C-alpha positions in Angstrom: 2.0 8.0 3.0 5.1 9.6 2.2 6.3 6.2 0.5 3.2 4.8 -0.8 4.8 2.6 -3.7 7.3 0.7 -1.6 4.5 0.0 0.9 2.5 -1.5 -1.9 5.6 -3.6 -3.1 6.3 -4.6 0.3 2.7 -5.6 1.2 1.3 -6.9 -2.2 -1.8 -8.9 -0.2 -2.7 -5.6 1.6 -2.6 -3.7 -1.5 -6.7 -3.3 -2.0 -6.7 -2.1 2.2 -3.9 0.2 1.6 -6.0 1.6 -1.4 -8.8 2.1 0.6 -7.0 3.9 3.3 -5.3 6.3 1.0 
């Protein structure tokens, strides 16, 4: 959760999932 931006860039297909988790 400290680096959400890099995560989104590294996992574009999991963008919606990450957004829900956040």
